[in-house]
C-alpha positions, 0 to 999 in steps of 0.5 A, a space after each residue: 450577279 451582273 459583271 463588266 463586259 470582257 475585254 474585246 480589244 486586240 490585246 487579249 487575243 494577241 496574248 492568247 496567240 502568243 501563249 505557249 511559244 516555248 512549249 515542247 509538247 501539246 500538254 504544255 501548250 494546253 496547260 498554258 492556254 487554260 491558265 491564260 483563258 482563266 485569267 482573261 475570262 475571270 473564271 474560277 477555273 478553266 478546263 480543256 477537253 480534247 476530242 479522242 476517237 470515242 471520248 472527250 479527255 481532260 488534257 488541261 485543268 487549272 483546278 484539277 490537274 490530278 485528273 488530267 488524262 484520267 477524266 474521260 466522258 463520252 463524246 455526247 455526254 455532259 455540257 461539253 458534249 452538248 456544246 460539241 454536238 451543237 457546234 455552238 457555245 453553251 452558257 448557264 448563268 446560275 445553278 449549273 449543277 442542276 442542269 440535267 446534262 451536268 456530269 458529276 465526276 468523282 474528284 470534282 464534287 468539291 468544286 463550287 459551280 454556279 455559272 458555266 461556259 462551254 465553248 467548242 474548239 473547232 478548226 475548219 470543221 474539225 473538232 479539237 475539243 471544248 473549253 469549259 469555264 467554271 464560275 463559283 458565283 452566278 454570272 450574267 453573260 451579256 451578248 458582248 461577253 458571249 462574243 468575247 468568250 467566243 473570240 477567245 475560244 476561236 483564237 485558242 483553237 487557232 493556237 492549238 491547231 497551229 501547234 499541232 500542225 507544226 508538231 506533225 510537220 516536225 514529227 514527219 521530218 523526224 520520221 524521215 530523218 529516222 528512216 534515213 539514219 536507220 538505213 544508213 547506220 544499219 547498212 554499215 553494221 555487220 553485227 546483229 546485236 549492234 543492229 538491234 540496239 541501234 534500231 531501238 535507240 534511234 526509233 525511241 529517240 526520233 519518235 519520242 517513245 518511252 520504250 522500244 524493244 525488239 524480240 526475235 523469233 526462236 522457231 525451235 521453241 516457238 517463242 519471241 526472245 527479247 534481244 534489245 531495248 533502250 529501257 534503263 530498267 533492269 526488270 524490263 531488260 530481263 523480261 522472259 521469252 513469250 510464246 508466239 501464240 500467247 501474246 500481242 506480238 505473236 498476233 502481229 506476226 500471225 496476222 502480218 500487220 501492226 497491232 495497236 493497244 490503246 492502253 496496255 495497263 487496261 488490256 487483258 491480252 497484254 502480258 506484264 501489266 504490273 511492269 507496264 504500270 510501274 514503268 508508266 507505259 500506256 499505248 503500244 504498237 507491235 510491228 512485225 519484222 518480215 522478210 520474204 514472207 518469213 517472220 524474223 521478229 517484232 518491234 514493240 514501241 510504247 508511249 508514256 501517254 495515251 497516243 493515237 498512232 497516225 497512218 504516216 507514223 505507222 507507215 514509217 514504222 513499217 518501213 523501219 521494220 522492213 529495213 531492220 529485217 533485211 539488215 538482221 538477215 544480212 547480219 545472220 548470213 555474215 555470221 554464218 559465213 564467218 562461222 564456216 571460215 572458222 569451223 575448221 579452227 573450231 573442229 581442230 580445237 575440239 578434236 584436241 580437247 577430245 584427245 586430251 580427255 582420252 589421254 586423261 582417261 588412259 591414266 585411269 585404271 578404274 574401268 572394268 571393261 573396254 565397253 565402259 571406257 568407250 561409253 564414257 568417251 562417247 558421251 563426252 564426244 557427244 556433248 561437244 557434238 551437241 554444241 555444234 548441232 545447236 550452233 547450226 540451229 541458233 541465230 548467232 554464234 552463241 549457244 544457250 546454256 539451258 538449251 544445251 542442258 535440255 539436249 544433254 538431259 534428253 540424251 541421258 534419259 534415252 541412252 544412259 538411264 539404268 533400267 528400273 530407275 525412275 528419275 525426274 529431270 527438271 531444267 530451269 533458269 535463264 537461257 544464257 548465251 555463250 560463245 562457242 568456246 565457253 559453250 563447249 566447256 559448259 557442255 562438257 561440265 554439264 555432261 559430267 555432272 548430269 551423268 555423275 548424278 545418275 551414276 553415283 547419286 542413284 546407285 542405291 536409290 531407284 527414284 528421285 529428281 535431278 535439277 539443272 539450274 542456270 542463273 545469270 546475274 549481270 554476267 556472273 553465271 551460276 550452274 547447279 546440278 542437284 539430285 535427291 538420291 543417295 547422300 554423299 559419304 561422310 566427310 566427303 572431300 571433292 579434292 580427295 575423293 573425286 573420280 575422273 568425271 569430277 576431275 574433268 569438271 574441276 579442270 574445265 571450271 578453272 579453264 572457264 575462270 571459275 570455281 567448282 564445289 560439291 556439297 550436301 544441302 537439305 538432303 540434296 547433293 548439289 554441284 555448283 559451277 560459277 564463272 563469268 561470261 565472256 563477250 567475245 571469243 
């Protein structure tokens, strides 16, 4: 069906050039261009396909917005591929769906399509994409119409390329600003937690990332532990530690280079697909934090849309990571220095605590031998020593509760377990980090409860289990030591029948600002201590 010539005056071209002047993203600009080109061309719908490394991706559509960033096809496929490969427009005036090159994509079957114009968008021999115009009635493309559509496509290409150049220039300025801000801010802070939080906040803001995280390497466990993220989702903030050799972040450390994942939702190697999909994460880059060839951790950055990490962006992130690694190491050295200055104070306090425990023990008369009394004293002193030993290996002046529990369980298994007893120990839950004071008190509590479980829970039973569980609910810490051995005596009352060990637990629980209770649950004897974590000494 013949139609009138398209407008070839300068007004339509100027309107295209002015399109999307208030757009804040490339997607917004392309959506505006698609609407403008649909109106100027008289098409039933207008799509804009963007060139990606291996595919053409739908980036704007007036008819099928639900397929944006979903619909993809090979670079040489379909009528769009034909136009791009030939670098010249493709026009079909009727029965376009019968053309051998026409692609029938799921979700587009309902679209009426008789005539098609596929116009490559190429700027200085660099292909940006394809403009795909669909007409639901046959159409005769006269020579003047073809020239007009080619002119529209050319101006749209110029508008797109101009926006992209301005965006990249602005992004580069942002990246330089990020480098300057990180260098300035991180250099001023002596606190590791503050450094890490500033790093993720600044990086996410300046690079427009949806999520940015930092995991630090725990060389003892060979794990990467999440230490900072600006993601508001609680589920993301509580992501568990990941094994070094079983993760993409671990590969970044092993290979000492940035590792990029184009789509985390589709990557078999990525750990945590469900959370990534729930949070709308797509592309990821893992940047190792290295200082003097020694790995410190990994910074991972996620985008909400498929994203190509360009060389200058990668270089900027590597520079940030290098600066962050230096700041992290500096903060650790400062912490170590502070600890050395305060160690005499800590040792003095702990010796006073040992003296208090010995005085309390002197008032007890249940010991049958001196050896038994000294053994109890030794166990309590070793519990305090375990915290100091862990402190010398931890990266902060904070010690993990689960780590303490595992050290104490190993000591009990090797030195305290009576002959003939077959007891299986299981430590589970969160590795909650506490300051030195609380960590020492908790170590003593756990020492008493674990030994109490062995001594009294398996006085008659020869086999069973002892479970130590640690839980953190927004700073409310719960400790449970449970055993499947001998049941509690009938009408047991911890306030009336407790021995020295349980009295120590009662006193320390109050010192922690918490509470202690002991009960029988489903045939297990369960000791529970709850308290709130302090954020500083």
